[in-house]
Backbone bond lengths (Angstrom), bond angles and torsions (degrees), N, CA, C in turn:
res aa  C-N    CA-C-N  psi(-1)  N-CA   C-N-CA  omega(-1)  CA-C   N-CA-C  phi
1 X - - - 1.378 - - 1.373 121.13 -
2 X 1.297 131.08 130.66 1.408 125.34 -178.64 1.535 112.11 -79.58
3 X 1.327 117.45 127.68 1.442 124.93 -175.31 1.526 112.73 -57.68
4 X 1.310 114.09 -31.21 1.492 123.87 -177.85 1.478 113.14 -70.79
5 X 1.405 117.09 -20.37 1.521 116.86 -172.62 1.470 104.58 -96.95
6 X 1.370 113.98 126.68 1.502 116.78 171.76 1.494 116.30 -60.54
7 X 1.305 115.43 151.20 1.395 121.43 -178.66 1.652 102.79 -94.01
8 X 1.298 120.15 125.32 1.348 126.18 175.72 1.524 115.17 -95.96
9 X 1.201 119.46 135.46 1.540 119.87 178.06 1.575 106.67 -90.44
10 X 1.314 113.49 122.73 1.453 120.22 170.57 1.564 114.20 -58.29
11 X 1.310 111.95 142.21 1.506 108.28 -179.11 1.592 106.16 -149.75
12 X 1.245 112.65 161.63 1.428 122.03 -179.75 1.586 105.66 -116.47
13 X 1.280 114.45 145.61 1.451 119.53 176.31 1.502 114.46 -129.02
14 X 1.275 116.48 164.66 1.451 122.55 178.91 1.585 110.93 -147.95
15 X 1.210 115.54 151.55 1.453 122.77 178.17 1.580 102.38 -136.15
16 X 1.210 121.11 141.15 1.454 126.90 175.54 1.505 110.58 -116.67
17 X 1.319 115.57 124.47 1.376 121.91 179.78 1.605 110.46 -124.56
18 X 1.333 118.36 167.48 1.353 118.70 179.83 1.657 109.09 -122.30
19 X 1.342 120.03 88.38 1.364 122.65 -171.86 1.531 113.16 -63.76
20 X 1.366 110.09 -35.94 1.459 117.64 -172.69 1.625 106.25 -137.10
21 X 1.209 118.28 164.67 1.576 118.74 -175.96 1.509 110.63 -67.31
22 X 1.316 118.00 -22.79 1.545 119.98 178.27 1.412 120.39 -108.45
23 X 1.404 115.02 11.88 1.518 119.06 -178.90 1.599 110.63 -141.84
24 X 1.295 108.24 155.74 1.436 123.03 175.14 1.561 109.81 -116.73
25 X 1.332 115.62 145.43 1.508 114.65 178.59 1.602 101.45 -125.89
26 X 1.218 108.27 123.40 1.492 116.61 174.89 1.675 111.57 -98.50
27 X 1.265 116.70 112.66 1.319 124.86 -170.29 1.628 104.10 -93.38
28 X 1.324 118.77 116.21 1.542 117.49 -178.14 1.613 107.06 -102.10
29 X 1.162 116.32 142.56 1.441 123.60 -177.24 1.579 106.93 -141.88
30 X 1.474 113.01 152.45 1.328 117.08 171.25 1.563 110.91 82.21
31 X 1.404 110.28 -164.90 1.423 117.29 -179.62 1.486 113.35 -95.25
32 X 1.364 115.06 122.49 1.473 117.96 176.51 1.603 105.78 -114.51
33 X 1.352 104.90 87.06 1.524 118.22 175.03 1.427 109.17 -122.75
34 X 1.411 111.08 169.39 1.559 113.12 -177.32 1.555 109.62 -77.22
35 X 1.357 118.38 -9.99 1.353 118.36 -178.88 1.543 111.20 -99.89
36 X 1.349 116.48 3.15 1.414 122.03 -174.61 1.579 110.57 -99.66
37 X 1.319 117.02 157.01 1.454 120.14 167.05 1.551 113.06 -68.69
38 X 1.322 122.49 112.86 1.464 121.61 -174.73 1.443 109.10 -117.17
39 X 1.357 112.99 142.94 1.480 121.13 174.45 1.531 112.15 -64.39
40 X 1.385 112.32 156.77 1.507 114.40 176.34 1.480 109.48 -91.56
41 X 1.201 117.00 177.24 1.523 119.06 -174.03 1.674 108.41 -87.70
42 X 1.374 112.01 7.58 1.474 119.18 179.97 1.522 113.55 -56.52
43 X 1.272 118.54 -39.01 1.590 115.32 -178.66 1.497 114.88 -72.28
44 X 1.292 115.84 -25.73 1.352 126.22 172.78 1.543 110.45 -69.25
45 X 1.332 110.31 -51.62 1.514 117.22 -176.35 1.565 111.98 -64.00
46 X 1.321 114.21 -33.89 1.514 118.59 179.84 1.558 106.23 -70.69
47 X 1.294 119.05 -41.91 1.433 119.51 -176.17 1.521 111.47 -67.40
48 X 1.301 113.11 -39.70 1.457 118.73 176.51 1.600 114.09 -64.43
49 X 1.379 113.53 -38.80 1.367 114.17 174.93 1.548 114.73 -67.58
50 X 1.288 115.50 -33.75 1.440 120.36 -176.59 1.654 108.68 -75.22
51 X 1.336 115.63 -20.72 1.330 117.85 -175.42 1.463 114.33 -124.10
52 X 1.283 119.09 81.98 1.550 116.47 -170.72 1.542 112.69 -71.66
53 X 1.409 121.14 -10.97 1.431 120.71 -175.53 1.643 104.88 -81.05
54 X 1.237 118.51 -10.75 1.518 118.31 -171.48 1.616 102.94 -73.33
55 X 1.297 114.42 137.59 1.416 128.67 -179.43 1.463 116.21 -126.63
56 X 1.245 117.03 -6.66 1.507 120.01 -170.04 1.404 106.87 -146.63
57 X 1.404 116.43 133.01 1.448 125.74 179.65 1.564 105.35 -114.39
58 X 1.383 116.51 128.76 1.441 116.63 174.80 1.409 109.65 -124.46
59 X 1.339 117.54 173.92 1.521 121.32 -179.67 1.408 107.26 -135.16
60 X 1.378 113.19 150.22 1.412 124.61 178.51 1.533 107.43 -125.56
61 X 1.388 121.29 96.11 1.474 122.48 -173.85 1.516 113.28 -94.39
62 X 1.208 121.48 15.86 1.528 124.89 -173.75 1.542 110.57 -53.90
63 X 1.338 114.88 -38.79 1.536 113.10 -173.45 1.713 106.17 -108.06
64 X 1.335 115.61 21.57 1.383 121.39 168.84 1.471 109.24 -72.75
65 X 1.464 122.12 128.43 1.306 129.68 172.41 1.555 114.44 -84.46
66 X 1.348 111.37 -109.89 1.410 114.12 177.74 1.544 105.08 -95.50
67 X 1.329 107.17 155.15 1.521 118.28 176.62 1.563 110.81 -144.58
68 X 1.321 113.27 160.19 1.537 123.13 170.03 1.442 113.53 -155.07
69 X 1.181 122.14 -143.23 1.472 124.14 -174.55 1.615 106.01 -69.02
70 X 1.229 123.32 -24.31 1.498 124.90 172.34 1.473 113.39 -49.79
71 X 1.427 117.09 -44.79 1.361 119.42 179.51 1.573 108.22 -75.08
72 X 1.247 122.16 -44.65 1.413 124.12 175.91 1.515 110.01 -54.04
73 X 1.135 123.70 -45.96 1.559 128.79 176.24 1.561 108.59 -54.66
74 X 1.194 114.33 -52.57 1.512 120.08 170.52 1.521 115.41 -49.65
75 X 1.302 111.81 -51.90 1.578 117.33 179.76 1.462 111.97 -61.38
76 X 1.327 113.59 -39.32 1.593 113.55 -177.60 1.471 108.56 -66.26
77 X 1.439 115.79 -43.41 1.456 118.51 178.83 1.539 115.37 -53.85
78 X 1.483 109.88 -38.04 1.529 113.24 179.57 1.573 108.87 -73.64
79 X 1.336 115.53 -32.41 1.477 119.01 179.96 1.644 105.67 -61.41
80 X 1.424 111.82 -51.91 1.540 111.72 178.59 1.503 111.05 -54.03
81 X 1.387 119.38 -47.44 1.429 122.76 -176.93 1.556 113.24 -56.94
82 X 1.218 113.34 -37.52 1.640 122.24 -179.20 1.413 106.27 -72.59
83 X 1.327 117.76 -44.93 1.586 119.67 179.76 1.581 110.90 -57.25
84 X 1.259 116.08 -48.69 1.448 124.28 176.56 1.429 112.67 -56.72
85 X 1.363 119.43 -34.17 1.441 122.14 -179.02 1.427 110.34 -71.09
């Protein structure tokens, strides 16, 4: 590795939108790997708490790059959160 080149940390991103009154869409971007910096479920949890009419959670993965069990862990947390709701 060249010492002059900066090391960049891989990261995943998400954006939460409400395409319809009863649904939220989680847009996934970047790298969702165990070694990346990943967002928490807090943004989704906050949106769900603010919108009690939401009954469906969808995902838009078009800008998702690499993924591994880091993404699966995130999705399982969302599943648990929705089941408790």
